[in-house]
C-alpha positions in Angstrom: -56.2 26.0 91.1 -55.0 26.9 87.6 -55.8 30.2 86.4 -57.0 30.8 82.8 -56.9 34.1 80.8 -59.5 34.8 78.3 -57.5 37.5 76.5 -53.9 38.3 76.9 -52.6 41.3 74.9 -48.8 41.2 74.8 -48.5 44.5 72.8 -46.1 42.8 70.5 -43.9 41.5 73.3 -42.4 38.1 73.1 -43.5 35.1 75.0 -40.4 33.0 75.7 -39.9 29.5 77.0 -43.7 28.6 77.0 -45.0 25.0 76.6 -48.0 24.0 74.6 -50.5 21.8 76.4 -49.6 18.1 75.7 -52.9 16.3 75.1 -54.7 14.4 72.4 -57.9 16.4 72.8 -57.9 20.1 73.4 -60.6 22.7 73.5 -62.8 23.0 70.4 -62.0 26.5 69.6 -60.4 27.9 66.4 -56.8 28.9 66.9 -56.2 26.5 69.8 -52.7 24.7 69.9 -52.0 21.3 71.4 -49.1 18.9 71.3 -50.5 15.5 70.5 -47.5 13.3 71.3 -44.9 14.6 68.9 -47.4 16.3 66.5 -48.1 20.0 66.8 -51.8 20.6 65.9 -54.0 23.6 65.7 -57.8 23.9 65.6 -59.2 25.3 62.4 -62.7 25.9 63.8 -63.9 22.4 62.9 -61.2 20.0 64.0 -57.5 19.8 64.9 -55.1 19.9 61.9 -51.6 18.6 62.1 -48.9 21.1 61.2 -46.1 19.7 58.9 -45.7 17.7 55.7 -49.1 16.0 56.1 -50.9 19.3 56.4 -51.7 19.5 52.7 -53.6 22.6 51.5 -57.1 22.0 50.0 -59.6 24.1 48.2 -61.3 24.8 51.5 -58.4 24.9 53.9 -54.9 26.3 54.0 -52.0 23.9 54.3 -48.5 22.9 53.1 -47.7 22.6 49.4 -44.5 21.7 47.3 -42.9 23.6 44.4 -42.9 21.9 41.1 -39.2 22.6 40.5 -36.2 24.0 42.5 -34.8 25.6 39.3 -34.6 29.3 39.5 -36.6 31.0 36.8 -34.5 33.7 35.0 -37.3 34.8 32.7 -39.2 37.8 34.1 -42.9 37.3 34.8 -45.5 39.0 32.6 -47.1 42.1 33.9 -50.5 41.9 35.5 -53.3 42.1 32.9 -57.0 42.8 33.1 -57.7 40.9 29.8 -60.5 38.5 30.2 -59.9 34.7 30.0 -56.3 35.0 31.0 -56.5 34.3 34.8 -56.0 30.7 35.9 -56.0 29.1 39.3 -53.4 27.1 41.1 -53.9 23.3 41.6 -52.0 20.4 43.2 -50.8 17.4 41.1 -50.6 13.9 42.4 -47.3 14.7 44.1 -48.9 17.7 45.9 -46.9 20.1 43.8 -48.4 23.4 42.7 -49.3 23.6 39.0 -51.2 26.0 36.7 -53.4 24.4 34.1 -53.3 26.9 31.2 -55.6 26.1 28.3 -53.4 26.3 25.2 -53.9 25.7 21.5 -51.1 25.3 18.9 -52.1 27.8 16.2 -48.8 27.5 14.4 -49.4 26.4 10.8 -46.5 24.4 9.3 -45.1 25.8 6.1 -45.5 23.1 3.5 -44.9 25.3 0.6 -42.0 24.1 -1.6 -40.7 26.3 -4.4 -41.0 24.5 -7.7 -39.4 25.6 -10.9 -41.9 27.4 -13.1 -41.1 26.9 -16.8 -42.5 29.1 -19.6 -43.1 28.3 -23.3 -43.6 31.8 -24.8 -43.5 30.4 -28.3 -46.2 27.9 -27.9 -44.2 25.1 -29.5 -43.8 22.8 -26.5 -40.2 23.9 -25.8 -39.3 25.7 -22.6 -37.5 29.0 -23.3 -37.7 30.8 -20.0 -38.0 30.0 -16.3 -38.9 32.0 -13.2 -36.3 32.3 -10.5 -37.0 32.2 -6.7 -37.4 36.0 -6.5 -40.0 36.4 -9.2 -43.8 36.1 -8.8 -45.9 34.2 -11.2 -48.7 36.5 -12.5 -51.5 35.1 -14.7 -52.8 37.7 -17.1 -56.0 37.3 -19.1 -56.0 37.7 -22.8 -58.3 37.8 -25.8 -61.3 35.4 -25.2 -59.7 34.3 -21.9 -61.1 35.0 -18.4 -59.4 34.4 -15.0 -61.3 33.7 -11.7 -59.8 33.0 -8.2 -61.6 31.5 -5.3 -59.9 30.1 -2.1 -56.6 30.0 -3.9 -57.9 28.2 -7.0 -57.5 30.0 -10.3 -60.0 29.1 -13.0 -59.0 29.9 -16.6 -62.0 30.0 -19.1 -62.4 30.8 -22.7 -65.2 33.2 -23.9 -64.8 32.0 -27.6 -67.5 29.5 -28.4 -66.2 28.7 -31.9 -63.4 26.2 -31.3 -63.2 24.8 -34.8 -61.3 25.9 -37.9 -62.8 26.0 -41.3 -61.0 24.6 -44.3 -59.3 27.9 -45.0 -58.1 28.1 -41.4 -56.6 24.6 -41.5 -54.9 25.1 -44.9 -53.6 28.5 -43.9 -52.2 27.3 -40.5 -48.5 28.1 -40.3 -46.3 25.3 -39.2 -44.4 27.4 -36.6 -41.7 25.3 -34.8 -41.4 22.6 -37.5 -38.2 20.5 -36.8 -36.9 18.4 -39.7 -33.5 17.6 -38.1 -34.6 14.3 -36.6 -36.1 11.3 -38.4 -37.4 8.0 -37.5 -40.8 6.3 -37.6 -43.9 8.4 -36.8 -45.3 7.4 -33.4 -48.8 7.8 -32.0 -47.5 10.0 -29.3 -46.0 12.5 -31.7 -47.5 15.9 -32.2 -48.6 17.0 -35.7 -45.5 19.2 -36.0 -43.2 16.4 -34.8 -44.8 13.9 -37.3 -44.4 16.4 -40.2 -40.8 16.9 -39.2 -40.0 13.2 -39.4 -41.8 12.8 -42.7 -39.9 15.7 -44.2 -36.6 14.3 -42.9 -37.4 10.9 -44.6 -38.4 12.6 -47.9 -35.0 14.5 -47.9 -33.2 11.2 -47.5 -35.1 9.6 -50.3 -34.3 12.5 -52.7 -30.7 11.6 -52.4 -31.2 8.0 -53.5 -32.0 6.6 -56.9 -35.4 7.0 -58.3 -37.7 4.1 -59.1 -36.9 4.4 -62.8 -33.3 3.7 -62.1 -34.0 0.4 -60.3 -34.3 -2.7 -62.5 -36.0 -5.9 -61.5 -33.7 -7.9 -63.9 -30.5 -8.6 -61.9 -27.9 -10.8 -63.4 -24.3 -11.7 -62.6 -21.7 -10.3 -65.0 -19.6 -13.5 -65.0 -20.2 -17.2 -64.4 -16.5 -18.1 -64.0 -16.6 -18.0 -60.2 -18.8 -20.4 -58.3 -18.7 -18.5 -55.0 -21.5 -16.2 -56.2 -25.0 -17.5 -57.1 -28.3 -15.7 -57.9 -31.9 -16.7 -57.5 -34.3 -14.0 -58.5 -32.9 -10.9 -56.9 -31.1 -12.8 -54.1 -27.3 -13.1 -54.4 -25.6 -15.8 -52.3 -21.9 -15.9 -51.3 -20.4 -19.4 -51.1 -16.9 -20.6 -50.1 -14.0 -19.2 -52.2 -11.6 -21.7 -53.8 -8.1 -20.2 -53.5 -7.0 -22.3 -56.4 -9.6 -21.4 -59.0 -11.2 -18.3 -57.6 -8.1 -16.3 -56.8 -5.6 -15.1 -59.4 -2.3 -13.4 -58.8 -0.4 -13.3 -55.5 -2.6 -12.7 -52.4 -1.0 -9.9 -50.3 -0.1 -10.2 -46.7 -2.8 -7.8 -45.7 -5.4 -10.2 -47.1 -3.9 -13.2 -45.4 -1.4 -14.3 -48.1 2.3 -14.0 -48.5 2.5 -11.7 -51.5 4.8 -14.2 -53.2 4.4 -17.0 -55.7 7.0 -19.5 -54.3 7.6 -21.0 -50.9 11.2 -19.8 -50.8 10.3 -16.2 -51.8 7.4 -16.3 -49.2 9.7 -17.4 -46.4 12.4 -14.9 -47.3 9.8 -12.1 -47.5 8.0 -13.0 -44.2 11.1 -13.7 -42.1 13.0 -10.6 -43.3 10.0 -8.3 -42.6 10.0 -6.5 -39.2 7.5 -8.0 -36.9 7.2 -4.8 -34.9 8.4 -6.6 -31.7 9.2 -10.1 -30.4 8.6 -13.0 -32.7 7.6 -16.4 -31.2 8.0 -19.6 -33.3 5.9 -22.4 -32.0 5.2 -23.1 -28.3 6.9 -24.9 -25.4 5.9 -28.3 -26.7 7.2 -27.8 -30.2 10.7 -28.8 -31.5 12.1 -26.3 -34.1 14.6 -27.8 -36.5 16.9 -25.7 -38.6 18.5 -27.8 -41.4 21.2 -25.3 -42.4 23.4 -22.9 -40.6 22.0 -20.3 -38.1 23.5 -16.8 -38.1 22.4 -14.4 -35.4 23.3 -10.8 -36.3 22.0 -9.2 -33.1 24.2 -8.1 -30.3 22.8 -10.5 -27.7 21.5 -14.1 -27.7 19.7 -15.3 -24.6 19.0 -19.0 -24.1 16.7 -20.1 -21.3 17.4 -23.8 -21.8 18.4 -25.8 -18.7 20.6 -28.1 -20.8 22.7 -27.0 -23.8 24.3 -29.8 -25.9 26.5 -29.3 -28.9 28.4 -31.6 -31.3 31.3 -29.2 -31.6 34.5 -30.2 -30.0 35.8 -26.7 -29.8 34.0 -23.4 -28.9 35.3 -20.2 -30.5 35.1 -17.0 -28.4 36.0 -13.4 -29.4 36.0 -14.2 -33.1 36.3 -10.5 -34.0 39.2 -9.9 -31.6 41.6 -8.9 -34.3 43.7 -6.5 -32.2 44.3 -8.8 -29.2 42.8 -6.1 -27.0 39.9 -8.0 -25.5 40.0 -10.6 -22.8 37.7 -13.6 -23.3 36.4 -16.5 -21.1 33.3 -17.5 -19.3 31.6 -16.4 -16.1 28.5 -17.2 -14.0 26.5 -15.5 -11.4 26.2 -16.4 -7.7 24.7 -14.7 -4.6 26.9 -14.2 -1.4 26.1 -11.0 0.5 24.8 -9.6 -2.8 25.1 -10.6 -6.4 28.6 -11.6 -7.6 30.2 -13.1 -10.7 32.9 -15.7 -10.9 34.7 -17.0 -14.0 37.9 -17.8 -15.9 39.3 -15.6 -18.6 42.4 -15.2 -20.8 44.3 -12.1 -19.8 45.6 -10.7 -23.2 48.0 -8.3 -21.5 49.7 -11.0 -19.4 49.2 -13.9 -21.8 47.7 -16.2 -19.1 44.5 -17.6 -17.9 43.0 -16.0 -14.7 40.5 -17.3 -12.2 38.6 -14.8 -10.0 35.3 -13.3 -8.8 33.9 -9.8 -8.1 30.8 -7.6 -7.8 30.6 -6.6 -11.5 29.9 -8.8 -14.6 33.1 -8.9 -16.7 33.3 -7.2 -20.1 36.1 -6.1 -22.4 39.3 -6.0 -20.3 38.7 -8.2 -17.3 40.1 -7.4 -13.8 38.6 -9.6 -11.0 38.2 -8.1 -7.6 39.5 -11.2 -5.9 41.7 -14.0 -7.3 39.9 -17.4 -7.5 40.8 -20.7 -5.8 41.4 -23.8 -7.9 41.1 -27.3 -6.5 42.1 -30.1 -8.8 42.9 -33.8 -8.3 46.2 -33.7 -10.2 48.1 -30.7 -11.8 50.7 -31.2 -14.6 52.8 -28.2 -15.3 56.3 -27.4 -16.7 56.9 -24.4 -14.5 55.2 -23.3 -11.3 55.3 -19.6 -10.3 54.9 -18.9 -6.5 55.1 -15.3 -5.3 56.9 -14.3 -8.5 59.5 -17.1 -8.2 59.6 -19.8 -10.9 59.9 -23.4 -9.8 60.9 -25.6 -12.7 61.3 -29.0 -11.0 61.0 -31.0 -7.8 63.8 -33.2 -6.4 62.4 -36.5 -5.1 63.8 -39.5 -3.2 67.6 -39.2 -3.3 67.8 -36.5 -6.0 69.9 -33.5 -5.0 70.3 -31.1 -7.9 71.2 -28.1 -5.7 69.3 -25.9 -8.3 67.8 -22.7 -6.9 64.5 -23.2 -8.9 63.9 -26.8 -7.5 61.8 -27.9 -4.6 62.7 -31.0 -2.5 60.4 -33.6 -1.1 60.6 -34.8 2.5 62.2 -38.0 1.3 64.8 -36.1 -0.6 65.6 -33.9 2.4 66.0 -37.0 4.7 68.3 -38.7 2.1 70.4 -35.5 1.8 70.9 -35.4 5.6 71.8 -39.1 5.8 74.2 -38.8 2.9 76.0 -35.9 4.6 75.8 -36.6 8.3 79.5 -37.4 8.7 80.4 -34.1 7.0 78.6 -31.9 9.5 81.1 -30.2 12.0 80.3 -29.1 15.5 81.2 -25.9 17.2 84.9 -25.1 17.8 86.3 -27.1 20.7 83.3 -29.5 20.7 83.9 -33.1 19.6 81.9 -34.6 16.8 79.0 -36.6 18.2 80.0 -34.9 21.5 78.7 -36.1 24.9 76.6 -33.2 26.2 77.3 -34.3 29.8 81.1 -33.8 29.3 82.3 -30.6 31.1 84.8 -29.9 28.4 82.2 -30.0 25.6 79.8 -28.0 27.6 82.3 -25.3 28.4 83.4 -25.2 24.7 79.8 -24.7 23.8 79.6 -21.7 26.1 77.2 -23.4 28.5 77.5 -24.2 32.3 76.7 -27.3 34.3 75.2 -27.8 37.8 78.6 -28.9 39.0 80.0 -25.5 38.2 78.1 -24.1 41.3 79.6 -25.0 44.7 77.0 -23.2 46.8 73.5 -22.1 46.8 72.6 -18.5 45.8 71.8 -16.3 43.0 73.7 -16.7 39.7 75.2 -13.3 38.7 76.9 -12.6 35.3 80.2 -10.8 35.9 81.6 -10.7 32.4 81.2 -12.2 29.0 81.1 -16.0 29.7 81.8 -15.4 33.4 79.3 -16.1 36.2 79.4 -16.2 40.0 77.0 -17.3 42.7 75.7 -14.6 45.1 75.3 -16.2 48.5 74.0 -13.1 50.3 70.8 -13.3 52.2 68.1 -10.8 51.3 65.3 -9.8 53.6 61.7 -9.3 52.5 59.9 -6.0 52.9 59.0 -5.0 56.5 55.9 -6.9 57.6 56.2 -9.6 55.0 57.4 -13.0 56.1 60.2 -14.8 54.3 58.8 -17.2 51.6 55.6 -15.3 51.9 52.5 -16.1 49.8 52.4 -13.3 47.2 48.6 -13.7 46.8 47.2 -13.0 50.3 43.4 -12.8 50.8 43.3 -9.0 50.7 44.8 -8.9 47.2 42.2 -9.6 44.5 43.0 -12.7 42.6 42.2 -10.9 39.3 44.8 -8.1 40.1 47.5 -9.5 42.4 49.8 -6.5 41.8 
């Protein structure tokens, strides 16, 4: 039979390798342990409680709880205090985490004070003449017949003088301190008495500078009736249109819209010979300007933007002031080919000839083109032709044969010359005229050889001037190379057969 111990005192010795009774119902005694399946339970004196996560502590029983946070607190805890109303209990929130509910009230009062600029009128005229800075304190000081009272931050200013009215003497004797007469204008309802008096005084001062009423007459008349552009009705004078023929005498100056002259010719001369202070434009693009007489331009440059220029002159004169024959003249135009260039034709005064050419610079004064020009014409008529410094004065054509050194010959003239002299041409010495080139005598006389001169195969060898022999020796190729071998074998690159 099993043996049971009521009390076993181990004297702090260990019990090793023991097994808890595995049962769903154990003895009903506080401190008893059982293993209910996989759950370890203990008896708390009332019932068995499961040890583990589900063994949550309550206000009446010990159990398992969770921490609110795993963050390590680095702030030291306050010291224990015996002050009343500062001890609070620990509770569990809905996640079974320990929390402390500390009654707390925000006693911080937000600072809503804003420093405002305090202005002071020490003269009492409505103008600020002093201000308090941020470091100064506003102090209210009572004065004569003035009392100050403060309650809950509210300052009450009272007067102890019950007589607030001035008698006639007081009003008349009141000094107008702060009167400003520098600004005028109409008196407004919002003006103070001092401001209104200042405006009135300003207006009076202006009136003093004007004429008095005794100087103003109600009888206003015109001094003359010869001009009808002024009319009067009562004291109203009306200005009408001015007739330049009858109402204006003398010459109207340019500053008043006239010409300053009495005749059209004098006016044109005066206006056109007066500096315009810049460019002068006559008419617009739709106008046609006609000059009946001659036109002389005394400026140094005339620019014409016309696309077509037509003239009735049959000759154009250039370099009219070239009295010393030191300036080349001609014409040129601008074109663009890898940059701006200029091409033209000019008279070369130093060489007394016309020159065609082009270059990078616009010609001026003495002209020297960078590159000689090319001239293409349908027909050229000339007395002499200079080629490479040689003068050609004529051309022999057809059967002409001048024999002159300064003549050229056409193809027809050359053919005719050969035909005319074919019987007079002599062959080499020992060679017949019209010789047969297959004749051995003619060939030998010409210093040539014929196939018949060789009696055997071989290499022809020159032995002396005009003497040749045939070398019939047999020559072997290099060792390892066959006779009549292909000189471009496969092992020799075709691009470098050496």
